[in-house]
C-alpha positions as CSV (number, residue, x, y, z in Angstrom):
1,M,-0.1,-0.2,0.0
2,D,1.3,3.5,-0.7
3,D,0.9,5.1,2.9
4,A,2.1,8.3,1.6
5,R,-0.9,9.1,0.1
6,I,-3.2,8.7,3.2
7,T,-1.9,11.4,5.8
8,V,-2.8,12.2,9.3
9,E,-2.0,15.6,10.7
10,A,-3.4,16.7,14.4
11,G,-4.5,20.4,13.1
12,K,-5.8,19.3,9.7
13,R,-9.6,17.9,9.7
14,S,-9.5,17.1,13.6
15,G,-6.7,14.6,12.8
16,Q,-9.0,12.5,10.3
17,P,-7.0,10.7,7.5
18,C,-6.6,12.8,4.5
19,I,-5.4,12.3,1.0
20,R,-1.9,13.5,0.3
21,G,-2.0,16.3,2.9
22,M,-4.9,17.8,1.5
23,R,-8.2,18.8,3.4
24,I,-10.2,15.8,1.7
25,T,-10.6,13.0,4.1
26,V,-10.9,9.6,3.3
27,W,-14.5,9.4,4.9
28,D,-15.3,12.3,2.3
29,V,-14.3,10.2,-0.7
30,L,-16.2,7.0,0.7
31,G,-19.2,9.1,1.3
32,W,-19.3,10.5,-2.1
33,L,-18.8,7.1,-3.6
34,A,-21.4,5.7,-1.3
35,A,-23.7,8.4,-2.6
36,G,-23.5,7.2,-6.1
37,K,-20.6,9.4,-7.6
38,T,-18.2,7.8,-9.7
39,E,-14.6,8.2,-9.4
40,D,-14.5,10.5,-12.7
41,Q,-17.2,12.7,-11.2
42,I,-15.4,13.1,-8.1
43,I,-12.3,14.1,-10.0
44,D,-14.4,16.5,-12.1
45,D,-15.5,18.1,-8.8
46,Y,-11.8,17.9,-7.0
47,P,-9.4,17.9,-9.8
48,E,-6.5,17.7,-7.2
49,L,-7.3,14.0,-6.6
50,E,-5.8,11.4,-8.9
51,K,-6.9,8.0,-9.8
52,D,-4.3,6.2,-7.5
53,D,-5.9,8.2,-4.5
54,F,-8.9,6.1,-4.9
55,R,-7.1,2.8,-4.6
56,A,-5.3,4.1,-1.4
57,V,-8.7,5.1,0.2
58,Y,-9.9,1.5,-0.5
59,E,-6.8,0.0,0.9
60,Y,-7.0,2.1,3.8
61,A,-10.5,1.5,4.7
62,A,-10.0,-2.2,4.0
63,R,-7.1,-2.3,6.4
64,L,-8.9,-0.4,9.0
65,G,-12.0,-2.9,8.6
66,R,-9.6,-5.9,9.0
67,D,-7.9,-4.7,12.1
68,R,-11.1,-3.9,14.1
69,R,-13.1,-6.2,16.0
70,F,-17.0,-6.1,15.5
71,E,-19.3,-7.3,18.2
72,L,-23.0,-7.9,17.3
73,P,-25.9,-6.8,19.6
74,T,-27.1,-9.7,21.7
75,S,-30.3,-9.8,19.8
76,S,-28.6,-10.1,16.4
77,R,-26.5,-12.9,17.6
78,A,-29.7,-14.5,18.4
79,K,-31.3,-13.9,15.0
80,S,-28.2,-15.2,13.0
81,K,-28.0,-18.3,14.9
82,A,-31.7,-18.8,14.2
83,C,-31.2,-18.5,10.5
């Protein structure tokens, strides 16, 4: 992974992971994608972004998800066992 593309600075965007030191966070990009925007549409809106930034965002989010342990609420555990 290209860790240089995802940066964290204490005084920038409250220490959230940003793209290459810009004020665009990983979460901004993921939110735009989740809202249905394509990578090309996002680049049209934010031309300072590069195609490789998207791969870095995906890799960062995947790594973060793998590194976390998620607990299901008790009621969800019971439902999943019943299925």
